[in-house]
C-alpha positions, -999 to +999 in steps of 0.1 A: +003+000+000+016+031-012+018+064+006+000+083-020-030+057-021-035+061+019-034+098+014-059+097-011-080+075+008-076+095+039-088+128+020-115+110+001-130+096+034-125+132+055-144+149+023-171+125+021-180+121+058-174+157+074-211+159+079-211+128+101-189+144+128-219+166+135-243+137+136-220+115+155-215+143+184-252+147+185-258+110+187-231+105+216-244+135+231-279+118+235-267+085+245-258+076+282-221+066+286-228+029+291-245+027+258-222+047+237-209+014+220-242+012+202-235+045+184-199+032+172-215-003+161-243+015+142-217+035+126-196+007+117-228-014+105-239+016+082-203+023+068-203-015+061-235-009+039-220+018+021-187+001+015-206-031+003-227-010-021-198+009-035-179-024-040-209-039-058-213-008-078-176-007-088-178-041-098-207-033-124-239-049-108-253-014-096-273-024-068-297+007-069-308+026-102-294+062-098-328+076-098-337+055-066-306+066-047-320+102-036-351+082-020-327+069+008-332+104+020-367+093+034-347+071+062-332+101+079-364+120+075-385+094+091-359+089+121-360+128+124-397+128+126-395+100+149-370+117+172-391+149+169-422+132+180-405+117+210-390+151+219-424+166+217-439+136+237-413+141+264-413+176+267-427+177+302-399+157+316-377+188+318-338+181+322-344+143+332-331+117+308-355+112+279-356+071+278-361+070+241-335+098+234-306+075+230-305+062+195-301+022+189-275+004+168-300+002+138-309+039+140-273+050+138-267+025+110-296+036+090-287+074+093-253+064+082-263+044+053-287+070+041-266+097+046-236+078+026-251+086-009-223+110-016-199+083-004-213+060-030-211+085-057-174+091-048-163+055-041-177+037-069-157+054-099-127+053-078-131+017-069-138+007-105-104+020-116-084+008-085-083-028-089-089-052-060-057-046-041-061-009-043-100-011-033-091-035-003-066-006+008-090+021+003-116+000+024-090-006+053-083+030+055-121+040+055-127+016+082-099+031+104-114+064+095-148+053+110-129+048+144-112+080+142-146+097+133-162+080+162-135+091+185-137+128+173-176+126+175-175+114+210-146+140+218-169+168+206-199+157+229-179+153+258-164+189+258-184+207+285-198+235+264-207+211+237-221+186+263-242+213+281-255+222+247-263+187+236-278+179+269-301+211+266-309+211+231-299+178+218-333+164+215-341+195+193-309+193+173-312+156+164-345+158+146-333+190+130-301+176+116-316+142+104-345+158+087-320+184+070-297+153+058-327+136+045-339+168+026-303+171+011-303+135+000-338+136-016-327+171-033-297+150-051-270+160-026 
């Protein structure tokens, strides 16, 4: 694996996943300490789906017709509406922990996967010309990148000013971010 390939993979991962930092920080901020592994597991599961679709697409099988990809935006919109409903339903609980406020593995995975349209759009053509060895190298760097992104999201969520903001406003921010991501995906990125 050449240094140039690693550099390209790191750059490609960072550019296509910068929006995930905000989502991860919100997810970590809304998740009790003992359940934060669920956020990491969901992020990896969703990203594995993105990689699988990208590899299949690069091999020429095309998992989804291009005209259907924007409809993946309905997933984060639905999750955002669910989170908004939960926040509205639990509005009288004040600063107490909202029992439904912590995302599960599948919710994080669904948002990660649905938000991966730009990733797939970038990865497929690169993988198609990269060859199997380089494709495996890209995938390895990307999976390490997920760990770095999870650590950065956790770091942001645990900074006192960010943590206080997420504790106070996370139940509002999460639905807005999810619905916004869904609208961007539906609009075609």
